[in-house]
BAMAR-875362 format. One record per residue (C-alpha): residue number from 1; residue in one letter; z negated, x, y. Coordinates in nm, 2 decimals, m for minus. Example, Ala and Ser with C-alpha at 12.3 -4.5 7.8 and 13.67 -1.06 7.14 Angstrom:
! residues 2
+-----+----+--------+--------+--------+
|   i | aa |     up |   east |  north |
+-----+----+--------+--------+--------+
|   1 |  A |  m0.78 |   1.23 |  m0.45 |
|   2 |  S |  m0.71 |   1.37 |  m0.11 |
+-----+----+--------+--------+--------+
***
This chain:
! residues 187
+-----+----+--------+--------+--------+
|   i | aa |     up |   east |  north |
+-----+----+--------+--------+--------+
|   1 |  M |   0.60 |  m5.72 |  m4.33 |
|   2 |  T |   0.68 |  m5.35 |  m4.35 |
|   3 |  S |   0.47 |  m5.16 |  m4.59 |
|   4 |  Y |   0.40 |  m4.90 |  m4.32 |
|   5 |  P |   0.05 |  m4.96 |  m4.18 |
|   6 |  A |   0.16 |  m4.96 |  m3.81 |
|   7 |  V |   0.42 |  m5.17 |  m3.65 |
|   8 |  R |   0.51 |  m5.23 |  m3.28 |
|   9 |  C |   0.53 |  m5.58 |  m3.15 |
|  10 |  G |   0.66 |  m5.55 |  m2.79 |
|  11 |  R |   0.42 |  m5.32 |  m2.61 |
|  12 |  A |   0.15 |  m5.37 |  m2.86 |
|  13 |  L |   0.08 |  m5.16 |  m3.16 |
|  14 |  V |  m0.05 |  m5.35 |  m3.47 |
|  15 |  V |  m0.23 |  m5.15 |  m3.73 |
|  16 |  V |  m0.31 |  m5.30 |  m4.07 |
|  17 |  E |  m0.62 |  m5.13 |  m4.19 |
|  18 |  G |  m0.69 |  m5.06 |  m4.55 |
|  19 |  P |  m0.55 |  m4.88 |  m4.85 |
|  20 |  G |  m0.20 |  m4.93 |  m4.71 |
|  21 |  R |  m0.28 |  m4.64 |  m4.49 |
|  22 |  L |  m0.23 |  m4.41 |  m4.79 |
|  23 |  L |   0.11 |  m4.25 |  m4.74 |
|  24 |  T |   0.30 |  m4.19 |  m5.06 |
|  25 |  R |   0.63 |  m4.04 |  m5.15 |
|  26 |  R |   0.86 |  m4.09 |  m5.45 |
|  27 |  T |   0.86 |  m3.79 |  m5.70 |
|  28 |  G |   1.08 |  m3.95 |  m5.96 |
|  29 |  P |   1.25 |  m4.28 |  m6.06 |
|  30 |  A |   0.91 |  m4.45 |  m6.13 |
|  31 |  S |   0.66 |  m4.21 |  m6.00 |
|  32 |  W |   0.48 |  m4.15 |  m5.67 |
|  33 |  T |   0.23 |  m3.91 |  m5.53 |
|  34 |  V |  m0.02 |  m3.95 |  m5.24 |
|  35 |  D |   0.12 |  m3.76 |  m4.95 |
|  36 |  G |  m0.13 |  m3.82 |  m4.67 |
|  37 |  V |  m0.32 |  m4.08 |  m4.47 |
|  38 |  W |  m0.20 |  m4.27 |  m4.17 |
|  39 |  P |  m0.20 |  m4.17 |  m3.90 |
|  40 |  P |  m0.04 |  m3.82 |  m3.95 |
|  41 |  A |  m0.12 |  m3.58 |  m3.67 |
|  42 |  A |   0.17 |  m3.66 |  m3.44 |
|  43 |  E |   0.11 |  m4.03 |  m3.47 |
|  44 |  A |  m0.27 |  m3.98 |  m3.41 |
|  45 |  V |  m0.18 |  m3.82 |  m3.08 |
|  46 |  E |   0.05 |  m4.11 |  m2.99 |
|  47 |  V |  m0.22 |  m4.37 |  m3.08 |
|  48 |  A |  m0.48 |  m4.19 |  m2.87 |
|  49 |  D |  m0.23 |  m4.17 |  m2.58 |
|  50 |  R |  m0.16 |  m4.55 |  m2.61 |
|  51 |  I |  m0.53 |  m4.63 |  m2.61 |
|  52 |  G |  m0.58 |  m4.40 |  m2.31 |
|  53 |  A |  m0.29 |  m4.57 |  m2.13 |
|  54 |  G |  m0.43 |  m4.91 |  m2.19 |
|  55 |  D |  m0.15 |  m5.03 |  m2.41 |
|  56 |  P |  m0.24 |  m5.33 |  m2.64 |
|  57 |  L |  m0.36 |  m5.24 |  m2.98 |
|  58 |  L |  m0.44 |  m5.49 |  m3.26 |
|  59 |  V |  m0.63 |  m5.37 |  m3.57 |
|  60 |  V |  m0.59 |  m5.61 |  m3.86 |
|  61 |  L |  m0.87 |  m5.59 |  m4.12 |
|  62 |  G |  m0.88 |  m5.79 |  m4.45 |
|  63 |  H |  m1.13 |  m5.89 |  m4.71 |
|  64 |  G |  m0.93 |  m5.75 |  m5.00 |
|  65 |  A |  m1.00 |  m5.43 |  m5.19 |
|  66 |  G |  m1.03 |  m5.12 |  m4.99 |
|  67 |  Q |  m0.89 |  m4.90 |  m5.26 |
|  68 |  L |  m0.58 |  m4.84 |  m5.47 |
|  69 |  P |  m0.56 |  m4.73 |  m5.83 |
|  70 |  F |  m0.35 |  m4.42 |  m5.92 |
|  71 |  F |  m0.27 |  m4.24 |  m6.24 |
|  72 |  A |  m0.40 |  m3.88 |  m6.26 |
|  73 |  E |  m0.05 |  m3.73 |  m6.24 |
|  74 |  E |   0.01 |  m3.90 |  m5.91 |
|  75 |  L |  m0.28 |  m3.71 |  m5.75 |
|  76 |  D |  m0.16 |  m3.36 |  m5.71 |
|  77 |  G |  m0.32 |  m3.31 |  m5.37 |
|  78 |  I |  m0.56 |  m3.58 |  m5.25 |
|  79 |  P |  m0.59 |  m3.55 |  m4.87 |
|  80 |  P |  m0.95 |  m3.46 |  m4.76 |
|  81 |  R |  m0.99 |  m3.80 |  m4.58 |
|  82 |  V |  m0.96 |  m3.98 |  m4.91 |
|  83 |  R |  m1.24 |  m4.05 |  m5.16 |
|  84 |  A |  m1.15 |  m4.05 |  m5.53 |
|  85 |  E |  m1.35 |  m4.24 |  m5.79 |
|  86 |  Q |  m1.27 |  m4.24 |  m6.16 |
|  87 |  G |  m1.24 |  m4.60 |  m6.28 |
|  88 |  P |  m1.33 |  m4.72 |  m6.63 |
|  89 |  D |  m0.97 |  m4.79 |  m6.71 |
|  90 |  G |  m0.86 |  m4.43 |  m6.68 |
|  91 |  L |  m0.72 |  m4.48 |  m6.34 |
|  92 |  T |  m0.85 |  m4.31 |  m6.03 |
|  93 |  D |  m0.93 |  m4.54 |  m5.73 |
|  94 |  L |  m0.86 |  m4.39 |  m5.39 |
|  95 |  R |  m1.04 |  m4.52 |  m5.09 |
|  96 |  V |  m0.96 |  m4.46 |  m4.73 |
|  97 |  E |  m1.24 |  m4.49 |  m4.47 |
|  98 |  A |  m1.18 |  m4.78 |  m4.25 |
|  99 |  L |  m1.12 |  m4.72 |  m3.88 |
| 100 |  D |  m1.17 |  m4.34 |  m3.91 |
| 101 |  W |  m0.86 |  m4.29 |  m3.69 |
| 102 |  L |  m1.01 |  m4.46 |  m3.38 |
| 103 |  P |  m1.22 |  m4.29 |  m3.11 |
| 104 |  A |  m1.60 |  m4.31 |  m3.20 |
| 105 |  A |  m1.68 |  m4.60 |  m2.96 |
| 106 |  L |  m1.39 |  m4.81 |  m3.09 |
| 107 |  C |  m1.47 |  m4.72 |  m3.45 |
| 108 |  A |  m1.83 |  m4.84 |  m3.40 |
| 109 |  R |  m1.71 |  m5.16 |  m3.23 |
| 110 |  G |  m1.47 |  m5.22 |  m3.52 |
| 111 |  E |  m1.74 |  m5.16 |  m3.78 |
| 112 |  R |  m1.97 |  m5.41 |  m3.60 |
| 113 |  F |  m1.69 |  m5.66 |  m3.59 |
| 114 |  L |  m1.62 |  m5.60 |  m3.96 |
| 115 |  A |  m1.98 |  m5.65 |  m4.06 |
| 116 |  G |  m2.00 |  m5.97 |  m3.85 |
| 117 |  A |  m1.68 |  m6.10 |  m4.01 |
| 118 |  R |  m1.81 |  m6.03 |  m4.36 |
| 119 |  S |  m2.13 |  m6.21 |  m4.27 |
| 120 |  T |  m1.95 |  m6.51 |  m4.13 |
| 121 |  I |  m1.74 |  m6.53 |  m4.45 |
| 122 |  G |  m2.04 |  m6.50 |  m4.67 |
| 123 |  R |  m2.22 |  m6.79 |  m4.51 |
| 124 |  T |  m1.93 |  m7.02 |  m4.43 |
| 125 |  P |  m1.77 |  m7.25 |  m4.68 |
| 126 |  K |  m1.41 |  m7.13 |  m4.75 |
| 127 |  A |  m1.26 |  m7.47 |  m4.64 |
| 128 |  L |  m1.42 |  m7.42 |  m4.29 |
| 129 |  L |  m1.30 |  m7.07 |  m4.23 |
| 130 |  P |  m1.01 |  m7.01 |  m4.00 |
| 131 |  P |  m0.73 |  m6.79 |  m4.15 |
| 132 |  V |  m0.80 |  m6.52 |  m3.88 |
| 133 |  L |  m1.13 |  m6.42 |  m3.71 |
| 134 |  M |  m1.09 |  m6.24 |  m3.38 |
| 135 |  D |  m1.33 |  m6.02 |  m3.20 |
| 136 |  E |  m1.40 |  m6.10 |  m2.84 |
| 137 |  G |  m1.29 |  m5.77 |  m2.69 |
| 138 |  D |  m1.50 |  m5.58 |  m2.45 |
| 139 |  S |  m1.48 |  m5.45 |  m2.10 |
| 140 |  A |  m1.45 |  m5.08 |  m2.19 |
| 141 |  H |  m1.13 |  m5.13 |  m2.39 |
| 142 |  P |  m1.01 |  m5.49 |  m2.34 |
| 143 |  Q |  m0.66 |  m5.39 |  m2.47 |
| 144 |  V |  m0.80 |  m5.31 |  m2.82 |
| 145 |  R |  m0.87 |  m5.62 |  m3.04 |
| 146 |  F |  m0.98 |  m5.66 |  m3.40 |
| 147 |  A |  m0.87 |  m5.93 |  m3.63 |
| 148 |  F |  m1.00 |  m6.01 |  m3.98 |
| 149 |  L |  m0.79 |  m6.20 |  m4.24 |
| 150 |  T |  m1.02 |  m6.44 |  m4.42 |
| 151 |  R |  m0.77 |  m6.52 |  m4.69 |
| 152 |  A |  m0.54 |  m6.30 |  m4.90 |
| 153 |  V |  m0.21 |  m6.38 |  m4.72 |
| 154 |  A |   0.07 |  m6.14 |  m4.64 |
| 155 |  L |   0.17 |  m6.15 |  m4.27 |
| 156 |  E |   0.53 |  m6.11 |  m4.18 |
| 157 |  E |   0.64 |  m5.95 |  m3.86 |
| 158 |  R |   0.71 |  m6.29 |  m3.70 |
| 159 |  D |   0.34 |  m6.38 |  m3.77 |
| 160 |  L |   0.22 |  m6.06 |  m3.61 |
| 161 |  E |   0.45 |  m6.13 |  m3.31 |
| 162 |  R |   0.29 |  m6.47 |  m3.26 |
| 163 |  I |  m0.06 |  m6.33 |  m3.29 |
| 164 |  V |   0.01 |  m6.05 |  m3.05 |
| 165 |  A |   0.17 |  m6.29 |  m2.80 |
| 166 |  Y |  m0.14 |  m6.52 |  m2.82 |
| 167 |  I |  m0.39 |  m6.24 |  m2.78 |
| 168 |  F |  m0.19 |  m6.03 |  m2.53 |
| 169 |  P |   0.00 |  m6.27 |  m2.31 |
| 170 |  D |   0.27 |  m6.08 |  m2.11 |
| 171 |  G |   0.17 |  m5.76 |  m2.30 |
| 172 |  Q |  m0.17 |  m5.76 |  m2.13 |
| 173 |  P |  m0.51 |  m5.81 |  m2.30 |
| 174 |  A |  m0.65 |  m6.16 |  m2.30 |
| 175 |  T |  m0.92 |  m6.20 |  m2.04 |
| 176 |  R |  m1.13 |  m6.45 |  m2.23 |
| 177 |  P |  m1.25 |  m6.46 |  m2.59 |
| 178 |  Q |  m1.01 |  m6.63 |  m2.82 |
| 179 |  Q |  m0.98 |  m6.73 |  m3.18 |
| 180 |  T |  m0.65 |  m6.78 |  m3.35 |
| 181 |  G |  m0.56 |  m7.11 |  m3.50 |
| 182 |  L |  m0.28 |  m6.99 |  m3.72 |
| 183 |  R |  m0.20 |  m7.21 |  m4.00 |
| 184 |  E |  m0.18 |  m7.05 |  m4.34 |
| 185 |  R |   0.15 |  m7.10 |  m4.51 |
| 186 |  A |   0.32 |  m6.96 |  m4.81 |
| 187 |  L |   0.50 |  m6.64 |  m4.73 |
+-----+----+--------+--------+--------+
***
C-alpha cells in the first residue's frame, strides 16, 4: 500500500489513521524532517466536500503504536497538531491525535467506535477475533464507515479495494450493518 495516508478506491476515499499521517520530506541522503500532518489545508477542504457530497469514506484504524520516534535533528518545525514527548532512548516520539481531521460529530462517532473496538480486543481471545472490526454506520452519515485492524497486517491496495467493494457496493454505503470476513494472509 502507498505510504500516503489517503488513497482512492473507486469513488471511496480510504484514510489510514495513525502516525502515517505525519508528512515528511527528505532533507539529505539519509535524513528526513517532519513537514506537516495529513490532511494539508487543500486536502482538508476536499475531504470535507466529499463528506458533504455523500461520497464513501472509510477510515482505517489500527491497534499499533500511535506515535513515531524521530531524532532531534529531524524536528526543525513540529506542526502545532503534533505532540512531542522525549523518550528514554534519546529519541522524540511524535503523536498525532486520531480523527482530528473529521467534523466533530464524525470524530466523536469514530472515537466511540475506537473505544469499543479496543474493549472488544481486550476481552476477546486473539484466536476468536476477526482480522477487521467494522462499525455499523449511522443514519446521519451512512457513507462514512470505520474499520479497526485487530492484527498488525499491512493492507495492500487490492485488499482495500475488496473491503471498499464489500462495504460500499456500487459505490454506495451499505444499508445494513456488516462485518468483514477477510482472511489474514502474508503480505
